[in-house]
VEXDREN-2710 file (C-alpha; in Angstrom, 1 decimal):
% VEXDREN-2710
k/r/px/py/pz
1/MET/164.4/86.4/69.6
2/ARG/163.5/82.9/68.7
3/ARG/161.7/82.1/65.5
4/ILE/160.8/79.0/63.5
5/ILE/161.5/78.6/59.8
6/THR/159.9/75.7/57.8
7/SER/160.8/74.2/54.4
8/GLU/159.4/71.2/52.4
9/SER/160.6/68.7/49.9
10/VAL/158.8/66.2/47.7
11/ASN/159.9/62.8/46.4
12/MET/160.0/61.6/42.8
13/GLY/156.5/60.2/42.7
14/HIS/154.8/63.5/43.6
15/PRO/153.1/64.2/40.3
16/ASP/154.7/67.7/39.9
17/LYS/158.2/66.1/40.4
18/THR/157.4/63.3/38.1
19/CYS/156.7/65.8/35.3
20/ASP/160.0/67.6/36.1
21/ILE/161.9/64.4/35.9
22/ILE/160.3/63.4/32.6
23/ALA/160.9/66.8/31.1
24/ASP/164.6/66.8/32.1
25/SER/164.9/63.3/30.6
26/PHE/163.8/64.8/27.3
27/LEU/166.4/67.6/27.7
28/ASP/169.2/65.2/28.5
29/GLU/168.5/63.0/25.5
30/ALA/168.4/66.1/23.2
31/LEU/171.8/67.3/24.6
32/ARG/173.3/63.8/24.3
33/GLN/172.7/63.9/20.6
34/ASP/172.9/67.6/19.9
35/PRO/174.5/69.9/22.5
36/ASN/173.1/73.0/20.8
37/SER/169.5/71.9/21.3
38/GLN/167.0/74.6/22.2
39/MET/164.5/72.7/24.4
40/ALA/161.4/73.6/26.4
41/VAL/159.4/70.4/26.3
42/GLU/157.1/70.0/29.3
43/CYS/154.4/67.6/30.4
44/ALA/151.3/67.3/32.6
45/ILE/149.9/64.2/34.2
46/LYS/146.6/63.0/35.5
47/ASN/145.4/59.5/36.2
48/ASN/146.9/57.3/33.3
49/LYS/147.1/60.3/30.9
50/LEU/150.3/62.2/30.1
51/PHE/150.3/65.3/27.9
52/ILE/153.7/66.3/26.4
53/TYR/153.9/69.7/24.9
54/GLY/156.4/72.5/24.1
55/GLU/159.1/73.6/21.8
56/ALA/162.2/71.7/20.5
57/THR/164.7/73.0/17.9
58/THR/167.2/70.1/17.7
59/THR/168.7/67.6/15.4
60/ALA/168.2/64.9/18.0
61/ASN/165.8/62.1/17.4
62/ILE/163.9/61.8/20.6
63/ASP/161.5/59.0/21.5
64/TYR/159.4/60.9/24.0
65/ASP/157.0/58.1/24.7
66/LYS/159.8/55.7/25.6
67/LEU/161.6/58.1/27.9
68/ALA/158.4/59.0/29.7
69/LYS/157.4/55.4/30.2
70/GLU/160.9/54.6/31.6
71/VAL/160.4/57.2/34.3
72/LEU/156.9/56.1/35.1
73/LEU/158.0/52.5/35.4
74/ASP/160.8/53.5/37.8
75/LEU/158.3/55.3/40.0
76/GLY/156.2/52.2/40.3
77/TYR/153.3/52.8/37.9
78/ASP/152.1/49.4/36.6
79/CYS/149.4/50.7/34.2
80/ASP/149.5/51.7/30.6
81/PHE/149.6/55.5/30.0
82/GLU/147.8/57.3/27.2
83/ILE/150.3/59.8/25.8
84/THR/149.3/62.9/23.8
85/LYS/151.9/65.2/22.2
86/GLU/151.8/68.8/21.0
87/LEU/155.3/69.8/19.9
88/SER/156.7/72.5/17.6
89/VAL/160.1/74.1/16.9
90/GLN/161.2/77.2/18.9
91/SER/159.6/80.4/17.6
92/PRO/161.9/81.7/14.9
93/GLN/161.6/85.2/16.4
94/ILE/162.9/84.0/19.7
95/ASN/165.6/81.9/18.0
96/LYS/166.8/84.9/16.0
97/ALA/167.1/86.9/19.2
98/VAL/169.0/84.2/21.1
99/VAL/171.3/82.4/18.7
100/GLY/174.1/84.3/16.9
101/GLU/177.8/85.0/17.1
102/GLU/177.2/85.4/20.9
103/LEU/174.3/83.7/22.7
104/LYS/171.8/86.0/24.2
105/ALA/169.2/85.6/27.0
106/ASN/166.1/83.6/25.9
107/ASP/163.7/85.7/27.8
108/GLN/163.5/88.5/30.3
109/GLY/163.7/87.4/33.9
110/ILE/164.6/88.1/37.5
111/ILE/166.9/85.6/39.0
112/TYR/168.1/85.0/42.6
113/GLY/171.0/83.2/44.2
114/TYR/171.4/82.6/47.9
115/ALA/173.9/81.1/50.3
116/THR/174.3/80.9/54.1
117/ASN/177.0/79.4/56.3
118/GLU/174.6/77.8/58.7
119/THR/175.2/74.4/57.1
120/GLU/178.2/72.7/55.5
121/GLU/176.3/72.8/52.2
122/PHE/176.0/76.6/52.6
123/MET/172.2/76.2/52.4
124/PRO/169.4/77.0/54.8
125/MET/169.0/74.1/57.3
126/PRO/165.3/73.5/56.9
127/ILE/165.5/72.8/53.1
128/ILE/168.6/70.7/53.4
129/TYR/167.0/68.4/56.0
130/ALA/163.8/68.2/54.1
131/HIS/165.7/67.0/51.0
132/LYS/167.7/64.5/53.1
133/LEU/164.5/63.0/54.3
134/MET/163.2/62.5/50.8
135/LYS/166.6/61.0/49.6
136/GLU/166.5/58.6/52.5
137/TYR/162.9/57.7/51.9
138/ASP/163.6/57.0/48.2
139/ILE/166.3/54.6/49.2
140/PHE/164.0/52.9/51.7
141/ARG/161.0/52.6/49.5
142/ARG/163.0/50.9/46.7
143/LYS/163.9/48.2/49.3
144/ASP/160.4/47.9/50.9
145/THR/157.8/47.4/48.3
146/ARG/155.0/48.3/50.7
147/PHE/155.9/51.9/50.2
148/LYS/155.4/53.9/47.1
149/SER/157.3/56.8/45.4
150/ASP/154.9/59.7/46.2
151/ALA/156.0/61.4/49.4
152/LYS/156.5/64.8/51.1
153/SER/158.6/66.1/53.9
154/GLN/158.6/69.2/56.0
155/VAL/161.2/70.4/58.5
156/SER/160.8/73.2/61.0
157/VAL/164.0/74.6/62.5
158/GLU/164.1/76.9/65.5
159/TYR/166.5/79.9/65.3
160/GLU/168.0/82.1/68.0
161/GLY/168.7/85.2/65.9
162/ASP/170.4/83.8/62.8
163/LYS/171.6/80.6/64.4
164/PRO/169.7/77.3/64.2
165/VAL/169.4/75.9/67.7
166/ALA/166.8/73.1/67.5
167/ILE/164.8/70.9/65.2
168/ASN/161.2/71.8/66.2
169/THR/159.0/69.6/64.0
170/ILE/159.5/66.9/61.4
171/LEU/156.6/66.0/59.1
172/VAL/156.7/63.1/56.6
173/SER/153.8/61.8/54.5
174/VAL/154.4/58.7/52.4
175/SER/152.3/56.6/50.0
176/HIS/151.9/52.9/50.6
177/ILE/150.0/49.8/49.6
178/SER/146.4/49.5/50.7
179/GLY/145.8/48.1/54.1
180/LEU/149.1/49.0/55.7
181/ASP/148.2/50.2/59.3
182/ASN/149.3/53.6/60.6
183/ALA/151.3/52.1/63.5
184/THR/153.5/50.1/61.1
185/ILE/154.0/53.2/58.8
186/ASN/154.9/55.4/61.7
187/SER/157.5/52.9/63.1
188/GLU/159.0/52.2/59.7
189/ILE/159.4/55.8/58.7
190/ILE/160.8/56.9/62.1
191/ASN/163.3/54.1/62.3
192/ASN/164.3/53.8/58.6
193/VAL/164.1/57.4/57.4
194/ILE/163.9/60.0/60.2
195/LYS/166.4/58.6/62.6
196/PRO/169.1/57.9/60.0
197/VAL/168.9/61.4/58.7
198/PHE/169.0/63.2/62.1
199/SER/171.4/60.8/63.9
200/LYS/174.3/63.2/63.3
201/CYS/172.4/66.5/63.6
202/ALA/173.9/68.4/66.5
203/ILE/170.6/70.3/67.3
204/TYR/168.3/67.3/67.1
205/ASN/166.8/66.3/70.4
206/GLU/164.6/63.2/70.2
207/GLU/162.8/64.1/73.4
208/ASN/161.8/67.6/72.3
209/VAL/161.2/67.3/68.6
210/LYS/157.6/66.8/67.3
211/ILE/157.4/64.0/64.7
212/ILE/154.3/63.7/62.5
213/VAL/153.9/60.8/60.1
214/ASN/151.0/60.5/57.6
215/PRO/148.6/62.9/59.5
216/SER/145.9/62.4/56.8
217/GLY/145.7/58.7/57.5
218/GLU/145.7/56.2/54.6
219/PHE/147.7/57.3/51.5
220/SER/147.3/54.4/49.2
221/ILE/145.9/56.5/46.3
222/TRP/149.0/58.2/45.2
223/GLY/150.7/60.0/42.3
224/SER/148.7/61.0/39.3
225/PHE/145.7/59.1/40.6
226/GLY/145.5/61.2/43.8
227/ASP/146.5/64.5/42.3
228/SER/147.5/66.1/39.0
229/GLY/150.9/67.4/38.1
230/CYS/152.9/69.6/35.7
231/VAL/156.4/70.9/35.2
232/GLY/157.6/73.8/37.3
233/ARG/155.2/73.9/40.2
234/LYS/157.9/73.3/42.9
235/ILE/160.2/76.2/42.4
236/VAL/160.5/76.8/46.2
237/VAL/161.4/73.2/46.8
238/ASP/163.9/73.4/43.9
239/THR/165.7/76.4/45.4
240/TYR/166.0/77.6/49.0
241/GLY/162.9/76.4/50.7
242/GLY/161.4/79.9/51.0
243/VAL/164.3/81.4/52.8
244/GLY/166.0/83.0/49.8
245/ARG/163.8/84.7/47.2
246/VAL/163.0/83.0/44.0
247/GLY/162.4/84.4/40.5
248/GLY/159.3/83.8/38.4
249/GLY/160.6/80.9/36.3
250/CYS/161.1/77.2/36.9
251/PHE/164.1/75.1/35.9
252/SER/163.1/71.7/34.5
253/SER/162.7/71.2/30.7
254/LYS/164.9/74.3/29.9
255/ASN/168.3/74.2/28.2
256/ALA/171.0/76.6/29.2
257/THR/170.1/79.6/27.1
258/LYS/167.0/79.9/29.3
259/ILE/168.4/82.2/32.0
260/ASP/165.6/81.1/34.4
261/ARG/167.8/78.1/34.9
262/SER/171.4/78.8/33.9
263/ALA/171.6/82.2/35.5
264/ALA/170.1/80.9/38.7
265/TYR/172.8/78.2/38.8
266/TYR/175.4/80.9/38.2
267/ALA/173.9/83.2/40.8
268/ARG/174.1/80.4/43.4
269/TYR/177.8/79.8/42.3
270/VAL/178.7/83.4/42.9
271/VAL/177.0/83.8/46.3
272/LYS/178.2/80.4/47.6
273/ASN/181.8/81.5/46.9
274/ILE/181.2/84.8/48.6
275/VAL/180.0/83.0/51.8
276/ALA/182.5/80.1/51.5
277/ASN/185.4/82.6/51.3
278/GLY/184.2/84.4/54.4
279/LEU/183.2/87.6/52.8
280/ALA/179.7/87.4/54.5
281/ASP/177.8/85.0/56.6
282/LYS/174.9/85.0/54.1
283/CYS/174.4/86.6/50.8
284/GLU/171.7/87.0/48.1
285/ILE/172.2/88.2/44.6
286/GLN/169.5/89.4/42.2
287/LEU/170.1/89.4/38.4
288/SER/167.8/90.7/35.7
289/TYR/168.0/89.9/32.0
290/ALA/166.3/91.0/28.8
291/ILE/165.6/88.8/25.8
292/GLY/168.2/89.3/23.1
293/ILE/170.8/90.8/25.4
294/ALA/173.8/88.8/26.6
295/GLU/174.6/90.5/29.9
296/PRO/172.3/91.3/32.9
297/VAL/170.4/94.5/32.9
298/SER/171.1/94.9/36.6
299/ILE/173.0/93.2/39.5
300/TYR/172.1/93.7/43.2
301/VAL/173.8/92.1/46.2
302/ASP/172.4/91.9/49.7
303/THR/174.5/90.5/52.6
304/PHE/171.8/91.3/55.3
305/GLY/174.3/93.1/57.4
306/THR/176.6/90.1/57.7
307/GLU/179.4/91.3/55.4
308/LYS/183.0/90.9/56.7
309/ILE/184.4/93.5/54.2
310/ALA/182.8/96.5/52.7
311/VAL/179.9/95.7/50.4
312/SER/181.6/97.8/47.7
313/LYS/184.6/95.4/47.9
314/ILE/182.2/92.4/47.4
315/TYR/180.9/94.1/44.2
316/ASP/184.6/94.4/43.2
317/TYR/185.2/90.8/43.9
318/ILE/182.2/89.8/41.8
319/ASN/183.1/92.1/38.9
320/ASN/186.8/90.9/38.9
321/ASN/186.0/87.2/39.0
322/TYR/182.7/86.5/37.4
323/SER/181.0/87.1/34.0
324/PHE/177.2/86.8/33.9
325/SER/177.0/86.7/30.1
326/VAL/175.0/83.7/28.8
327/SER/177.9/82.3/26.8
328/ASN/180.2/82.5/29.8
329/ILE/177.7/80.9/32.2
330/ILE/177.3/78.0/29.8
331/LYS/181.1/77.6/29.3
332/GLU/182.2/78.0/32.9
333/LEU/179.5/75.7/34.3
334/ASP/179.7/73.2/31.4
335/LEU/176.0/73.3/30.8
336/LEU/175.7/71.6/27.4
337/LYS/176.0/68.1/28.9
338/PRO/173.1/65.8/29.8
339/ILE/173.2/66.5/33.5
340/TYR/169.7/67.7/34.1
341/LYS/167.6/64.6/35.0
342/GLN/169.6/64.2/38.2
343/THR/168.9/67.8/39.2
344/ALA/165.1/67.4/39.0
345/CYS/164.5/65.9/42.4
346/PHE/166.0/66.7/45.9
347/GLY/166.9/70.3/45.0
348/HIS/169.1/72.0/42.5
349/PHE/171.4/73.5/45.1
350/GLY/173.6/72.3/48.0
351/ARG/174.7/69.1/46.1
352/PRO/178.5/68.9/45.5
353/GLU/178.1/66.9/42.2
354/PHE/177.1/70.0/40.3
355/ALA/179.5/72.5/38.9
356/TRP/177.7/75.5/40.4
357/GLU/178.5/74.2/43.8
358/LYS/182.3/74.3/43.5
359/ILE/184.3/76.6/45.7
360/ASN/187.1/78.7/44.3
361/LYS/190.0/80.1/46.3
362/PHE/189.4/83.8/47.1
363/GLN/191.0/86.2/44.7
364/LYS/190.4/89.9/45.1
END
């Protein structure tokens, strides 16, 4: 049976992503000065107004205004922003439950990790190509000033069973200067973004694929002047594009004691190794945590019937090789470093520069 699966990505100038990047810039600066910082400082944006809010328990001296303005300038905003801040320290009740001889989970939460062998990144094909389009567009728009940083992509992949067999539809919407005609936009995006991305894709057939560029027409009112944004509204973009399940919490702004983020990274690490080592063609893991408790309350593994060894043996592999305690996750993935701003756009998974994407040699 043939089916079509679609995933989307967004570029840096999308107002939700802008807020994610700003929030993770704050986190990186805190960790740069104080690796033990407890951070959850977020922001919201509309027009030329930025609201910065949240909790920070840190010895770091953070210039929130300066960091935010640096991001906004990089994204092409040429206006002055009015910045309002509402910040406090982390609740002492939460801090007491988390920080001690051993770190505990900062909150309850259900966390998922997913991997599939349908791409070399061990990620679902639709989300990988959606991200690749946005990465290529960001390179292009920095060279051609007619194009702005707010953009979205969407890729539909046709499957025969579990195997991707064709790129069905490619949708790209990009912001631009006023007065740029649709024919020029269409030509520039197809030739400078879409074709470079799909030139080496084995299942891309230019004659059969449907390409849609800027279906709404003019897109010269962009970013926070065309929409509002806040942290954490793109959790499907950040994870598996709707193919794997997602938990209830976002990633950006949160330091590593927040299991919404760190345990999701570790869950991806575990299932990627299961698939990369040939124990299953695809795998999903669910973890649940409770505030003030270091280890997961529950662990559930689903291989969707693609396991190559008994599922009980996969549980044995997990138990013998991985520890889901908060302290171990932070130590094994080295999560106290200022690495987070670079995660905030183009997805948190399927990118080899991150520790949770490393593949270990299979050990029973």
